[in-house]
N, C-alpha and C positions, 0 to 999 in steps of 0.2 A: 380558590383555597388552591395554591399552588401546588403543582406534583413536586413530590420530595426530590427526584432525580430525574432533570428537563436536559437532555442534551440537544444543543442546537448544531447539526451536520452543514457548514458554508461550504456547499460543492458536492452534493450528493449523488457520486457517481458509482464507478466501479467499486473503488475502495471504500468509499463512504455509504455504501449500499450493505456491506458487508459490516462493517459496523454496526450499521442499524441494526439488522437481525439479530446480533449478538447481544446487542444492548438491550434490544425488548427485551432479551430473555434472562434479562439479570434485573426487570422491573422499571426502565428506563422508561420516558414518554421522549420519541422522537421525532425533531421536525428537521426535515432537510429544504436550502434552497436548489434554487436553481434558476438559471437562463434563460431557460427555454420552458416550454408552457410544459405541464405534465400536472395529473392528476394526485401523483406522489409526493409533490414539492410545492411550496411556496416561492413567488419568485422573490430572485435576493435583493431586490429593492428595498420590495417590504417585509424587511425581518422585525424591525424596530419594536412591532409588540411580543413576536418570542422571546427578544434581546432579555424585556422584561421580566418576563419569567425562569430563563435558561439559569440552570444552574453549572451546566458544561460547555461547552462550544470545542468542534474541533473543526478547524480550517484546511482543506484539502485542496483549494486552489491556490496553482502556481502564481509569483507574483509577475509581473508583464513589465517591463520598460518603464514602468511610473510609477512601479513599487507593487506595492500589497494592496490586492483591491480591495478585501474583506478588510482592513484599518482606513482606508481612503474613505470609505462609506462608514465604515463604523466606529472607527477610534474611540470618539466620546461617548456614545452609546455600551461600548464597553466599560470604559472606565467606570461610568456609572450605573451599570447594572445593579440592581439591586442583593438579588440572589446566586448573581456568577461566583464560582468559588472555582475552576479548573478550565485551564486552557490548551489542548493542543493543537501543537499545529504540524503537520505531514510535508517535511524538508527533504533533503535528498541528500545521498551521502559523493554526491558533488562536489559539496562543500568541502569536503579533506584534498581534491584534487589530483595532480600524479602523481603518485609514490615510486613509478617503476617495480610496481607488484608487490613492493612491500608492506607491510600490514598495519591496518591504524585502526585504535578502538576508540572509546565515548573521550578518553581524554586527549586525544591527539589535537594540536593544533587544527583548526580551520587554516586551509590553503589554497583557497581557489582560484583555479589558474586560467578559469571561462566565465564570460559574462554569466549567465545561466544563475551558474556557483556564486559567481558576487553577489547575484539579484535575492537569492535564496538564502545567503549568511544578513545580507542586509535584510531580510524579513525575518530572520532569526534574531536576530539582536533586538528586531522594535518590539516583535511579542515580548520576548523576555523584558520588558519595560514594566509590564504588568507583574511580574515575579514579586514584588513588592506586598500587593496585593491579594496575588490570586496564586496556587498553582500550574507553574506554566511547561509545559512537557513538548519539546523538541525530538522527533522522531526524524532520521536521518534515514530514509527510506531508500534500499538497493533497487533494481530492476523487482515490478511487481508482477507476477502472475498468476495463473489460475485458469477456472475453468471458462473457457470463449477466449482465453488468451494465453494460450500457448504456444508450445514449437508443433503441437497437431494441428493447429487451424492453421497454422505457418504451410506445414505438409501438404493440408488437403487444398489449400487456395493456391499449391505452385508457385510460392512465392518465398519457399524457405532458402536459404543459401549455409551450406558446410565450410563455413571459410577459416581455412588452413592459418592458424598464428601460434606454434610451439608454444608455451607458456603464460599464453594472455590470459589472462581469469577475471570473469565478473561476476560481480557477487547480486541475489535473486534473494526474493521474499515469496513464498505463497498469500494471496491476496485472505485467505483465513487464518494464516498466524499472524499476518498485519493487522485481520482484526482482535485476535484473542490479547497481542501485547496494548491494543490500543484502550481496552476495556478493560483490561487488568489495571493499567496506568491510572482510569479512572477512579478505578473503586481502591486502589492502595498509594496513591499521590493526593492527597486532602489540603497539606499544608501548606502557605502564601511560599513562594522557592521555586527556584528555575532547574530542570532536569533535562538529559541528553540522554535519548536513549538509542541505540541503531539496531535495525528492524534486518536484518541480513543472515541466512541459513547458514551452517555451519562447514558446508563444502564450496567455496568459490571454484568456477570452473571454466574451462574453454566452452565456446560457445558453439565447436563442432560437436563436441560431447555429447551436450543437450538434443542437439538435432538427431545425431548416433542413435542417442536412447529414446527418444521418440519414436523412429523410425522402427526401432525393433520392437517396439510396443506395440506399434500398429502392425508388424507384421510384414513392413515393406522395405526396398533399399533404399539407403540414406540418399539425399542429393550428390551430385557428384563432388568431390572437393574444388575449393575454389581457395587459390593461394592469396592471401593477405594483396598483395602489392595490386595484384591484377580485380580483385572484389572494393579496393579503395577506388578503383578509377568511377566507377559507377554509385556510389554511395551518397545517399543525401548527406546535405550537412548537418541536420543531428545525428545521425548513423557516425559519421566522423567525428563526430564529438565526443560518443561514448568510446570508439575505438581510440580516441588522441592521447587517452589517460589510463593506468592500470595502478588498480590497486586491491589489497583484500581486505574485506573489512569485517572486524571480530564484534560479536555482539556477546560475548561472553557475559560483563556485567551487565548490560541492561537484562539477561536473562535470570543473573543472581539477584540484581534487583529486585524485581517481577516475580521470583520464585516457580519460572515457566521453563519449558523447554519445548523446542520446536514440532508440532504436530509432521510437519515435514524436513527436515533435518539437511536434505541434499535436494537433490532437482528430480533424484531418482523416485523417491518413494514421492514427490509431488507431482509428478508425470501419470507414476502409476495410480493415484486417486485420482486424477482428472479424469483419465480412463474408464477407471472403474465406473463413477459417477454418469460417463455420459452412457455407460453399456446399460445400468439400471434404470437411466433416464428412459434408452429406446424400448426396452423389458415393460416400462410401465404403460409408452405409448400405444405397442402395439398390441397391449391387453384390452386398455381402453377402447382403439381401433376394432377391435374381434368383435362386436357388438352387443356387448354390455350396457344392459339400461341402469347401471349402478352410475353411483357419482363419478368423476375421473378421480382417478389414483394420485394421489401426490405422498413423496416418501421425504422424508428427511434425512440425511445423512447424520448424526447426531456428532458422530466422531470428529466430522470434516469441518460441519461448517459453526455447531458450537459446544463442541467436546470443553472440556474444560480437567486438565491435569495442576490447574495453578502452577504455570511454570515459574 
């Protein structure tokens, strides 16, 4: 007997695992793929049998020079999947291109100015070819941060830079808000058709502001200021691609359509929650290391991981 709701995640990585956790609380059976060996996943090349029972698929893998890897391997199987009714694709706000600091929203025509943006837009269009038969949701995602992937980690590793470029703001989204939006969309967009949702918090901010706030929360001095022109000289090609464009992304229409508000509307709430969760985890570890014979303590922060205000 097929499960009523079976989610197949192509690429069970950082974001995919957060979606899996929340989808399970909503009653979904979840299977994830990976190209590396893992007891948590099935091999990417062996997902045919799962596609036969999947009702929902989420694609987190980015396109390469040869196009979307999932479509290259499974396009026909997806078209013929008997139970499939919903497809989600994690794209990127890079498809909007450079707007010189101007605002874009879900109705703004894409205008990618970089190769990776063009590849993303081509993949979006390819997935939307299924919209006559399935619900297809394209999520245009800003910079993802969260536990173990934030300014705290950069500061502790000594690699954080406080790059000063006044007025140059970036969008970002907490991993758990991304997961909440995806799961909400899975349960609220079931009819065939195409949907575009922006996943970006309510306050685009300068990179230096985020680093400064993270330093304040840790009780340390921020790294010394580095002027942008100086920092540019030692940036990687990927970092330069991020800094070469500037746009502010609105998700107002997305939140209204999904009936949601962000748990972490700005980087300040997000960083504070990450640090609080780390502190709570440390306390649990210390209690367990104190010689208790009881089972290890596991605490789940429902406000952060599974909170549901039905934004």
